N, C-alpha and C positions, 0 to 999 in steps of 0.2 A: 280368558282375561276379563271379558265383559261381566261374566258371572261373578268372578272374584271381586270386581269393582262394585257391583250392585250389592253383594253381601257385605262388603266392608263398609259401604256408605250406610246401609240399613242398620248394621250392628252399632256403628259409631253413633248414629242418631238415637237409637234406642238406649244406648249407654248414657248419653247426655240426659235424656228425659228421665230415665230410671234413677240416675245419680242425683239429679236435682230433687226429685220426689223424696227419695230416702234421706237425703241430707237435710231436707226441711224437717223430717221426722227427728233426725239426730239433734238438730238445733232445738226443737221443742222439748226433747228429752234431756236437755242440758248437757249434751255431748258425752253422756255416760256410755262407755263401751258395753256392747251387748244388748242395749235397749232397742236398736233397730230390728234385730231378729225377733225380739219379744213382740214388738208391735206387728211385724210381718206375720208371725204365727197367730196372733190374735185375729187379724183379718181373715186368715185361712180358716180358723176355727169357727168364725161367725158366718161364713158364707160357703156353701157347698160349691157354688159356681167358681168362686175365687180359688178354692182348693183344687178343683178339677183343672181349671185353666193353668194354674201354677204347675201342677204335675205334668200336664201336656207340654208346657214350654220346656220343662227340664228334659223330658223324653226326646222332644224334637232337637234340642240343643246337643244332647249327647249322641243322637242319631247323626246329626251333621258332623260331629267330631269323628265318627266312624268312616266318613267318606274316604279317608286316606287308605282304608283297607280295600276299597273297591276300585273299579276302573270303568271307563267309558260312560255310557248313559246312566248307569247306577250311581257312579261317583258324582255326576252332575246333579242327579235327583237328591242324593243325600246332602250334598253341599247346599242346595236351595232350601233344605229344611231349616237352615239357620235364619232365613228371613221371617217365617211365622214365629219361630222361637224367640227371636229378638223383639218382634213387635208385641208378643204376649208379655215378655219380660218388662216392657215399658208400660203396658196398659194395666197389668194386674198389680195390686188389687183394684177392682173397678170402684171408682168413687174416691180414691186417694189421688189427689191432684198435685201438680207442681206448685200452683199458685195458692191453693187453700182458700177456704171461705172466710176464715176469721184471722188467720195468721200467715202472712207471706214470708218467703225466705228473705232473711235480712243478711245482706252481704257484709258482714263484719270482717275484721281482720282475721279472726280465728277461723271463720268459715272459709275464707279465701285460701288460707294455708292448708286447711283440711282437704278441700276439693283439689287443690294443686297436687298435694301428695298422693291422693287417690288416683288422680288422672295420670300422673307419671307412672304409678304402679300398673294401672290398667293398660297403658301403652306398652310397657315392658312385657306384661303377661300376654297381652294380645299378640304382640310380635312373636313371642315364643311359641304360642299355640299355633299361629299361622305357619311358622317355619317347621314345626314338628308334625302337625296334623292337618294342615290346610286351613284355608280361610273359614270354612264352616265351623271349625272348633272355637272360633272367637265368640260365637253365640253363647257359649258357656258363661262368659263374663256378663252378658246382658241378663241372664236369669239367676245370677248369684250376687246381685248388687247388695242386698242386705248383709250378706256375709262379708263381702269385701269392704263395705262401709264400716262395719264394726271393727274389722282388722285395722283399717285406717284410723279409726277413733282410738283404738288401743295404743297404736304407735305414736300418734300425735299427742296423746294425753301427756306423755313424758316430755315431749318437746314444749308443749304449752306451759307446763309447770316450770321449766327452765326459763322460758321467756318472761313469765310473770313474776319470777323470783325478786327482781328489783322493786317491783310495785308492792309486793308483800313485805319486803324488808323495810321499805319506807314507812309502811303502816306500823310495823313493830317499833321502829325508832320513834315515831310520833307518840305511840302509846307509852313508851318508856319515858319520854320527855314530859308528857302531860300528867302521867301517873294518876289516873282516876281509879276509884274502886271499880273493879270489873264484876258485874253481875251477869253470869252466863245462864241462859234459859234454854232448855230443850224439853222434848216430850213428844208423844205420838200425835197429839193434837193440843191446841190451846197455846202454842208457843207465842204466836204473834199477838194474840189478844192479851195474854199475861204480860208480855213485854210492854204493851201499851199501858196496862194497868199500873205496872211498877213505875214507869216513867211519870205517869199522871200523879200517883200518890207521893212519890219522892220529890216531885218538883216544888212542893210547898216549902221544902227546907234545904234542898240541894240543887246544884247546877247539874242537870241530867241530860245526857245525849243517849238516844236509843238507836240501834241500827234500823234503818228505814225499811218499810215494806217487808219482804221476805229475803233480805240480804243475809243469808244464814250459812254460806259456805266460805271457803278460803278466800276467794276473790271478792265475794260480796261484803264480807266483814272488813277486808283490807280497804275496799272502797269507802265503806262507812267511816272507818277511822281517818283515812286520808282526806275525805271530803267534809266531814262533820265534826271531828274531835278538835276542839279549840282549847287554848290555854284557859285555865280556870274551871274546866269540866271536872266535877267531883265524882260523878257516877257515870259509867258507860254500861248500858244494858245491851248485851250481845245475844241475839238469838242464834242458836246453833242447831243446824239440821244434819241429818246423816242418811246416806243410802246404804250404809253397811258398817260392820265393825272396823274400828281404827280411824274413822274419819273425824269423830269428835275429839279423840285423843290428839290428833294432829292439830285441830283448831285450838285446843287448850294449850298446846305447846307454843303456838303462835301468839295467842291472846290469853294468857294465864288468868283464870278467874279467881277472885277472892271469895265470891259467893256463888255456889252452883245450885241451880233449881231444876227439878224435873216435875213437869205438870202431871203427866199420865204415862202409863205404859198400855197402849192399846193395840189394835190389830193393823194399823197402817203399816205398810211395808212388809206384811207377812209374805207377800209374793217374793220379795227380795231376800228376806232373812229367815223365813221358815218357821219361827216360833216366837212366842212372847218372851221366852227366856233369853233368846238371842237378842231380841230387841232391847230387853232390859239391860243386858250386858253392854250393848252398844251405847245406849243412852247413859248408862252408869259411868262411862268413861269421863263424863263431865265433872265427876266428883273427885277424881284422882289428884288434882293439883290444888283444889279449893281448900281453904281453911274452914269455911262454914258451908253447910249444906242444908237446903230446904227441901223437905220431902213429904208428900202425902202418904201416910202410912196405912190407909185403908186397903191399899193393894198389897198383898203379901210379898210380892216381889220387891216393892219399894220399902216395905217394913224390914225385910232382911238386909237390904242395902243400907238402911239407916243403922242397923246394928253393926254392920261391918265398918261403916264410917266412924262410929263411936269407938270401936275397937282400934281404929287407926289414929285415934286422938283428935278427930275433928269435932267441932261443935255442930250439933245437928238440931235444927228447928223443925219440929214435926207439925203436920197439918192433918186434920180429919174433917170429913163432912158427914160421918156416920156415928158420931158420938164417942169415938175412942179418946182415951186420955192423950192429949196433945197440947202443944204450945199454942196452936191456933185451932179453934173449933168453930165450924160454920154450922149454924142451925137454921136451915131453910124454913122449916115449919114455923119457927118462932120469929123469923125475919131478922136474925141478928147473928153477929160473929164475935167471938171472944178471942182477943189477941193478948196473951199474957194475962194481966189482971184487968184489962179494959174491955168492956162490952160496947160494941158499936152496931148501929142498924145496918142491915144489908141494903146497899144502893140498888137502884133500878138498872135494868139493862145488863144483868150478869147471867147469861144462860147456863154457865157452868160454874157452880159455886167454888169448885176446887181452885179455879184460876184466881179468884179473889183471896182465897185462903193462903195460897202460896205467896201472893203479893204482900199480904200483911206479914207473912213469915219472913220475907225479905226485909221488911221494915224492922222487925225484931232483930234480924241478923245484923243490921246496920245500926242498931241501938237508937232507932227513931221511936219516940214515945207515941204509941198508937193513939193516945187520947188527943194528940194534936192533929190527927189525920181526919177527924170527923168532918171538917168542911170539904175535904177532897172526896168524901164518900156521899155527899149530899147530891140528890138528883141522879142522873144517869152516868154510868162509867163510859169512857170512850170505847167505841166498837171498831174493830178493824174492818176494812172494806170487804164486802161480800161475805161477811160472817154473820148470818141471821140479821141482816139489816132490815128494818121495817120501814116501808114507805107507805104511809097511810094518809089519805086526804079525804075529801068529800066523796070521792068515788071509790073505785077499786083499790084494795090494799094489796101490796106486794111485799113478800118477805124474800130477800135476796140472800140465800145461803149457798152460793155457787162456788165458793173457793174450797177446793181440796176436801171434799166431804169424807166423814168417817161415820161408822155406825152409831156411836153415842151422840155425836153432834147432830146427825140427821134425825134421830129420834127426838132429841130436845127441840129441834126446829119444828118438827111435825107437831109436837105437843103445843108449842107456842102458837103455831098457825091455827090449830084446831080451837084453841082458847080464843084467839082473836076472831075467828069466824063465828063462834058461838056468841061472842060479845056484840058483833055487828049484825047478827041474824041473817047472814048470807052463806052461800055455799063455799066449800073449800076445794080448791084444785091444786094438785101436786104435780109439778113437771120435773122429771128426773131422768137422767141416763143411767142412774145407779152409781154405785161406789166401786172403785177399782183398787188394784194392788193389795187385795186381801187374800191372795193365794187360795188354799184349799177351802176356805170358808166363804169365798166371795159369793157364790150362788146362794148359799144358805142365808147370808146376811141381807142380800138384796131381796130375796123372797120374803124374809121376815119384815123388812121395811115396807114393802108393797102391801103385805097383809095388814100391817098396822095402819097404813094409810086408808085402806079399804074399810077397816073396822072403825076408823074415826069418821067415816062418812065422806071421805074425799073422793073426788073424781081424779083418777090417775092418768097422766099423759106420759107415756114411755118414749124416750128419745133415743134414736139410734139402735144399733144391734149389739153393742158391747155386753149389756146385761138384760137384753130383751126377754129371753126365755125365762130367767129367774123372776123378773119383775111381773111378767104376765101371769106366771104360775102363782106367785104370792097374792096378786090382786084377786085372782079367781078363787083362791082358797079363802080370801076374806069376803067373798060374796059379790064381787063386781067385775065387770069386763072393762079393761083399760083401753084408752085410745093409744094408738101406736103411730108415731111419726118418724121421719128420717132425721130431721135436724131441729135444733132449737128454734130457728126462724119459723119453721112450720108449726111448732108447738105454741108459739105466742098467741096467734089469733084464736086457736082452739081453746086455750086456757082463758083468754080474756072474754070470749063469748060465753063460756060456761060459767064463769064467776059472776058476770054482771056487775052492776054498780055497787052492790052491797057485799060482794064476795071477797075472798082472800085467795091469792095465788102464791104458793110456795115454790120457788125455784131452788130445787135441792141438787146441787152439784152442776157443773157445766164442763163436760170433757172437751179437751182441745179437738179440733177437727181432723187430727190425724188418727183418731180412734174411730172404729167402724160404727 
């Protein structure tokens, strides 16, 4: 009985610690079912020690479960295997903590319901294992928390949708009452910046409300409508994101767009969706209900989508940054953009010309005279936070491009940083954990970025283990040996000292602390 009590207490404690650890990951991953196991696998793949300890914990747990087949001292010994198994289940991966360095567990109503459901299931399963195989078998629960957490997420996702239905319905009712023109924006990258550009440009002649920050899912857009849409709003600019096929179609059913915009089809979410073609189809759902569509046609995938939209009777406003025949043509070399019959100067602070192009495409779609937009394009365009933000004063210059990096944006930020370093006559330092969610091309893209940084003369500081191997290999191919640190906090003094007073530090991406 004493042994049973000790094992039960240890397993329960380990379950609590492991559960809180992995539910913090679930919260940081937006409660998407399946993501806990993805992150767990990432930790194992980046640390041989974690992988070994994880395997040992599983072997010990199942060994303890076999105690029911033995008797006497052998049975006692096998049962006690549950203790180290459970302790390893709580401790591995090494470095992933309950509290976190930068983001603590937030006890929201949703998290409380999720943890409660998981805890009830754990008690029922634990009791069943104890009754059928003995107390040692309960250690299996302690070493399979990522799996059971994902199962709880999948079950509770349906519950949460039902609970949030009145909130979403309220947003639909408000949208129907205010009746603004809805401009929906999606894309692999550039959504938030383009949304800001559209709101900035249209504000000269229309009462505009844009969904704040990255409120781009079902609940985020509902909150944007409920909190910000007021009587008299003429245009609502809604950013729409997706983790997979069908999500944008649902958003458009809830918040039907009059004008649909796609900024780019890139490699973000290749890990989730598998190919650019699948990504294009998922993003293309935004056009299904819209009467007018704004598309950059330099990408063949979007050019074909434009043809299909025309065939469906939609008005299509085309955009090009590469000289194609289009309604809006951006000429970066000449520093100008032609929208319809009007030619305007390119404003400062636009790292991705296509974003400005589709912004002016929206103006054409809403029958706004581009000639009247010239004052809105004077000076710098607004930049979303942490998207290639430049902070330059008398001393060190910092470029903050830490939000949700992608290969194209990272290269553009690198070029901007290199140009600024040359202008200031100081060294360039690049601090990065690399880019994630690129699936089969992730190592290749990170190595290419590191090589480009090295060839630009940058000192590279690699943060964390997520992309360490690829970044180090790329830097070496480019002719330099990078610095390697464990965390962003460790990287800052290294980068600051290397850059000096005249230098430039580019912070390219900043992964949450639940990544290795």
